[in-house]
C-alpha positions in Angstrom: 6.3 -10.4 8.8 6.2 -8.5 12.1 3.3 -9.2 14.4 1.6 -5.9 14.9 -0.9 -5.0 17.7 -2.4 -1.7 18.7 -4.4 -0.5 21.7 -5.5 2.9 23.1 -3.9 4.7 26.1 -6.6 6.3 28.2 -4.9 7.4 31.4 -1.3 6.1 31.7 0.4 8.0 28.9 3.4 9.2 31.1 4.0 5.6 32.4 3.7 4.1 28.9 6.2 6.6 27.5 8.6 5.9 30.4 8.4 2.2 29.7 9.1 2.5 25.9 11.9 5.0 26.5 13.7 2.9 29.1 17.4 3.1 28.3 18.1 -0.5 29.4 15.7 -1.6 26.6 16.8 0.9 23.9 20.6 0.7 24.0 20.7 3.7 26.3 18.3 5.7 24.1 20.2 5.1 20.8 17.1 3.2 19.4 14.7 6.1 20.1 13.3 8.6 17.6 10.4 10.9 17.5 8.4 13.2 15.2 7.0 16.7 15.9 7.8 16.3 19.6 10.7 15.6 22.0 10.6 12.2 23.7 11.2 13.8 27.1 8.1 16.1 26.9 5.9 14.0 24.6 3.1 13.7 27.2 2.9 17.5 27.5 3.0 18.0 23.8 0.3 15.4 23.2 -1.7 17.2 25.9 -1.2 20.5 24.0 -2.6 19.0 20.8 -5.5 17.3 22.6 -6.5 20.5 24.3 -7.4 21.9 20.9 -9.5 18.8 19.9 -13.3 19.4 19.9 -14.1 15.7 19.5 -15.2 13.6 22.5 -13.3 10.5 23.7 -10.9 9.7 26.5 -8.1 8.3 24.3 -4.8 10.2 24.9 -2.7 8.1 22.5 -2.3 4.8 20.7 0.4 2.2 21.4 1.4 0.1 18.5 3.7 -2.9 19.0 5.6 -4.4 16.0 7.4 -7.7 16.8 9.9 -9.5 14.6 10.9 -13.1 14.3 13.8 -13.9 16.6 17.2 -13.8 14.9 15.8 -12.6 11.5 16.7 -8.9 11.7 19.0 -6.5 13.5 18.0 -3.6 15.7 18.9 -0.9 13.1 16.7 -2.5 10.4 13.9 -3.0 12.8 13.9 0.6 13.8 14.0 1.7 10.2 11.0 -0.5 9.4 9.2 1.0 12.4 10.0 4.6 11.2 8.7 3.8 7.7 5.6 2.3 9.2 5.0 5.4 11.2 5.6 7.6 8.2 3.1 5.7 6.0 0.4 5.3 8.7 0.5 8.7 10.3 1.4 10.7 7.2 3.2 13.5 9.1 0.1 14.6 11.0 0.5 13.0 14.4 3.3 13.4 17.0 4.9 10.1 17.9 7.7 8.5 19.8 9.3 5.3 18.4 11.6 3.0 20.3 13.1 -0.4 19.5 13.5 -2.8 22.4 16.3 -5.3 22.4 16.1 -6.6 25.9 14.1 -9.8 25.2 14.4 -12.8 22.9 13.0 -10.9 20.0 13.4 -7.4 18.7 10.3 -5.3 18.7 9.2 -1.7 18.1 7.0 0.5 20.3 5.2 3.3 18.6 3.2 5.7 20.7 1.3 8.4 18.8 -1.1 11.2 19.9 -4.8 10.3 19.6 -5.4 13.6 17.7 -3.4 15.1 14.8 -2.0 18.6 15.1 -3.2 19.8 11.7 -7.0 20.0 12.2 -7.0 18.4 15.7 -9.2 15.5 14.7 -9.1 12.2 16.5 -7.5 9.1 15.0 -10.1 6.5 14.1 -9.0 3.1 15.3 -11.2 0.2 14.0 -10.9 -3.1 12.2 -10.3 -1.4 8.8 -7.5 0.9 10.0 -6.0 -2.1 11.9 -5.8 -4.3 8.8 -4.4 -1.4 6.8 -1.6 -1.1 9.3 -1.0 -4.8 9.1 -0.8 -4.7 5.3 1.7 -1.8 5.4 3.8 -3.7 8.0 3.7 -6.9 5.9 4.8 -5.0 2.7 7.7 -3.2 4.5 8.9 -6.4 6.0 8.9 -8.1 2.6 10.8 -5.2 1.1 13.5 -5.8 3.7 13.5 -9.5 2.9 11.9 -10.7 6.1 9.7 -13.8 6.2 5.9 -13.8 6.8 4.7 -14.9 10.2 0.9 -14.9 10.2 -0.7 -14.4 13.7 -4.2 -15.4 14.6 -6.9 -12.8 14.3 -10.3 -12.6 15.8 -12.8 -15.5 15.7 -10.2 -18.1 14.9 -9.4 -16.8 11.4 -5.9 -15.7 10.5 -5.2 -12.3 9.1 -4.1 -13.9 5.8 -7.4 -15.8 5.6 -9.4 -12.7 6.3 -7.7 -10.8 3.4 -7.9 -13.8 1.1 -11.6 -14.3 1.7 -12.3 -10.6 1.2 -10.3 -10.3 -2.0 -11.4 -13.8 -3.2 -15.1 -12.8 -3.2 -14.5 -9.7 -5.2 -12.2 -11.5 -7.6 -14.8 -14.2 -8.3 -17.6 -11.6 -8.8 -15.4 -9.7 -11.3 -14.5 -13.0 -13.2 -18.2 -14.0 -13.3 -19.2 -10.6 -14.8 -16.4 -10.8 -17.3 -17.5 -14.3 -18.4 -21.1 -13.0 -18.8 -19.9 -10.2 -21.1 -17.5 -12.4 -23.1 -20.0 -15.2 -23.6 -22.7 -12.7 -24.8 -22.5 -12.6 -28.6 -19.4 -14.9 -29.0 -19.6 -17.2 -32.0 -16.7 -19.4 -31.0 -14.8 -20.5 -27.9 -11.7 -18.7 -29.3 -13.7 -15.5 -29.6 -14.8 -15.9 -26.0 -11.1 -16.3 -24.9 -10.1 -13.2 -26.9 -12.9 -11.1 -25.3 -11.9 -12.4 -21.8 -8.3 -11.2 -22.5 -9.5 -7.8 -23.6 -11.5 -7.6 -20.3 -8.3 -8.2 -18.4 -8.6 -11.9 -17.8 -6.3 -14.9 -18.5 -7.5 -18.4 -19.1 -5.7 -21.6 -18.1 -6.9 -24.6 -19.9 -6.2 -28.3 -19.2 -7.8 -30.7 -16.8 -9.6 -27.9 -14.9 -10.5 -24.6 -16.6 -9.4 -21.7 -14.5 -9.4 -17.9 -14.8 -7.1 -15.2 -13.5 -7.3 -11.5 -13.4 -4.3 -10.1 -15.2 -1.8 -9.0 -12.6 -3.0 -11.3 -9.8 -1.0 -14.3 -8.7 -3.5 -17.1 -8.5 -6.1 -18.6 -10.7 -9.8 -19.3 -9.8 -11.1 -22.7 -10.9 -14.3 -22.5 -13.0 -15.8 -25.2 -10.7 -15.7 -22.7 -7.8 -17.6 -20.0 -9.7 -20.9 -22.0 -10.2 -22.3 -24.5 -12.7 -23.0 -21.9 -15.4 -19.3 -20.9 -15.5 -18.0 -24.4 -16.0 -16.2 -25.1 -19.3 -19.1 -27.3 -20.6 -21.7 -24.7 -19.7 -19.8 -21.9 -21.3 -19.4 -23.9 -24.5 -23.1 -24.8 -24.5 -24.1 -21.1 -24.1 -21.8 -20.2 -27.0 -23.4 -23.0 -29.0 -26.8 -21.4 -28.4 -25.4 -18.2 -30.0 -24.6 -20.2 -33.1 -28.3 -21.2 -33.4 -29.2 -17.5 -33.4 -26.8 -17.0 -36.3 -27.7 -20.1 -38.3 -24.3 -21.7 -37.6 -24.1 -25.4 -38.0 -23.3 -27.8 -35.1 -20.4 -29.2 -37.0 -18.9 -25.8 -37.6 -19.1 -24.9 -33.9 -17.7 -28.2 -32.8 -14.8 -27.8 -35.2 -14.0 -24.4 -33.8 -14.0 -25.8 -30.2 -11.4 -28.3 -31.4 -8.8 -25.6 -32.3 -5.2 -26.4 -31.6 -3.5 -25.5 -28.4 -1.1 -23.4 -30.4 -4.0 -21.1 -31.4 -5.2 -21.0 -27.8 -1.8 -19.5 -27.0 -1.9 -17.0 -29.8 -5.5 -15.8 -29.0 -4.4 -14.2 -25.8 -2.1 -11.8 -27.6 -4.7 -9.9 -29.6 -5.0 -7.0 -27.2 -1.2 -6.9 -26.8 -0.6 -6.8 -30.5 -3.0 -3.9 -30.9 -0.9 -2.1 -28.2 2.3 -2.7 -30.1 0.8 -1.5 -33.4 -0.8 1.6 -31.8 2.6 2.6 -30.3 4.7 1.9 -33.4 6.7 -0.8 -31.7 8.0 -3.1 -34.5 10.7 -5.1 -32.9 11.5 -6.8 -29.6 14.4 -4.4 -29.1 12.1 -1.5 -29.5 9.7 -3.0 -26.9 12.5 -3.7 -24.5 13.8 -0.1 -24.8 10.2 1.2 -24.1 9.9 -1.1 -21.1 13.2 0.1 -19.7 12.3 3.8 -20.3 9.1 3.3 -18.3 10.9 1.7 -15.5 13.4 4.5 -15.3 10.5 7.0 -15.3 8.8 5.1 -12.5 12.0 5.0 -10.3 12.6 8.7 -10.9 9.1 9.8 -9.9 9.2 7.4 -6.9 12.4 9.2 -5.7 10.8 12.6 -6.2 7.7 11.4 -4.2 9.8 10.3 -1.3 11.7 13.6 -1.3 8.5 15.7 -1.3 7.1 13.5 1.5 10.1 14.0 3.6 10.1 17.8 3.0 6.4 17.9 3.9 6.9 15.9 7.1 9.7 18.2 8.1 7.6 21.3 7.5 4.6 19.9 9.4 6.8 19.2 12.4 8.1 22.8 12.3 4.5 24.1 12.1 3.5 22.2 15.2 6.4 23.6 17.3 5.8 27.1 16.0 2.2 26.8 17.1 3.3 25.9 20.6 5.6 28.9 20.8 3.0 31.3 19.4 0.3 30.0 21.7 2.3 30.2 24.8 3.7 33.6 23.9 0.2 35.0 23.2 -1.3 33.6 26.4 1.5 34.8 28.6 1.5 38.3 27.1 -2.3 38.6 27.3 -2.3 37.6 31.0 0.8 39.6 31.8 2.0 36.6 33.6 5.1 34.4 33.8 5.3 31.0 32.1 4.0 28.2 34.2 6.3 25.2 34.6 4.3 23.2 32.0 4.3 26.1 29.5 8.0 26.7 30.1 8.8 23.0 29.4 6.7 23.1 26.2 8.4 26.4 25.1 11.9 25.1 25.8 11.2 21.8 24.0 9.8 23.6 21.0 12.8 25.9 20.7 15.2 23.0 21.1 13.3 21.0 18.4 13.6 24.0 16.0 17.2 24.7 16.8 18.2 21.1 16.1 16.7 21.6 12.7 18.6 24.8 12.0 15.8 27.2 12.9 16.5 30.1 15.3 14.7 33.3 16.3 13.1 35.3 14.9 10.9 32.5 13.8 8.6 32.6 10.7 4.9 32.5 11.2 3.3 29.0 11.5 0.7 30.2 8.9 3.3 31.0 6.3 5.0 27.5 6.8 1.5 25.9 6.7 0.8 27.6 3.4 4.0 26.1 2.0 2.8 22.7 3.3 -0.5 23.1 1.4 1.4 23.7 -1.8 3.5 20.6 -1.1 0.4 18.6 -0.6 -0.9 19.7 -4.0 2.5 18.8 -5.5 2.3 15.4 -3.8 -1.2 14.7 -5.1 0.0 15.4 -8.7 3.0 13.2 -8.2 0.9 10.3 -6.8 -1.5 10.6 -9.8 1.5 10.4 -12.2 3.0 7.6 -10.2 -0.1 5.5 -10.3 -0.6 6.1 -14.0 2.9 5.0 -14.7 2.5 1.9 -12.6 -0.6 1.0 -14.6 1.2 1.5 -17.8 4.2 -0.5 -16.7 1.9 -3.4 -15.6 0.3 -3.2 -19.1 3.8 -3.5 -20.7 4.6 -6.5 -18.5 1.4 -8.2 -19.7 2.5 -7.5 -23.3 5.9 -8.9 -22.5 4.4 -12.1 -21.2 2.2 -12.4 -24.3 5.2 -11.8 -26.6 7.1 -14.6 -24.8 4.1 -16.9 -25.2 4.0 -16.2 -29.0 7.7 -16.9 -29.4 7.4 -20.2 -27.4 4.6 -21.1 -29.7 6.6 -20.4 -32.8 9.4 -22.5 -31.5 7.0 -25.3 -30.8 5.7 -25.0 -34.4 9.2 -25.4 -35.8 9.9 -28.4 -33.6 6.6 -30.0 -34.7 7.6 -29.6 -38.3 10.9 -31.3 -37.8 9.1 -34.3 -36.4 
């Protein structure tokens, strides 16, 4: 994992940009890229955006540093990861300059982005929550590129990984406790309790220590860590009390608790079997075909998502440059004056930016392009909704696949038991 830090730039933007763009550090500028601005005039373009911002604050930009483990990646991959990080964090709304430095013992990225976005000119909010979000995205991107995880120390002596584990662990335990309460209520046997837990999205690991896991999560939570009333003995005692209310005998309840391990395997498949029946899946080959179809759908919609995101990012960059040209033209015409040196630099940088992307005068109106961006955002929202729905469905199928495997292992065990 790359170690990521972020801090505000309040008064030294030009110097900071000069440092990150140093040709000696960036392979003579080869490892430099930008969005919605030109690296050479980024300070002026940031200033243009900030001049439209109504919010208070003296932050001109933010400087994000992403460092990689020595010898683990090359400069091209590091720069690609940095660009992907900028894309996901800034969502095509903020101008930025990205450079990859290779002059030290470890490769590292520098990302400087404007403190305000050029869409509605609102300031970027940098706090603990946004910082951890950046770190999570950085972690995921590094893992996708096969890089290892290096956990730095965070505030107050706790590591970033510990912070997330603690935060997620508390919510997991609360969810498990609530599920146990629901499943225990009204259950007339321990097996019925297990089935209800499975239907509530929980898996149970039995053995020396009873443990629970939210389906889809990697780790189990031991019953002993949830509190006394959630221990195995307590759960069975509470179920036993339910029998009293239904005039069930003690011997009957105890015999149910002594069900075979084979049945304990099968009990977890009740919800999955219902899914198979509801969807008319009668054979393993039919299920595998369904699983593959869903994976293909997910890959297709993911590609479509990325294409729309790239188109939207491109269009937003064009909108920003068109606004610069339109604003400078209007001000110069209204004052019947020549361009000032700053305005001329901004104007020339904007025209060069557009020309490099195949756009030449007469330029379209920024409002027209922005309307297209609004439509693309709506399309993107619909795609994300479909993508998330497909991901949930695919996860459900993977749970069913796991349950099917458990059933067939149990059947094989049954055959082996009979042979002996």
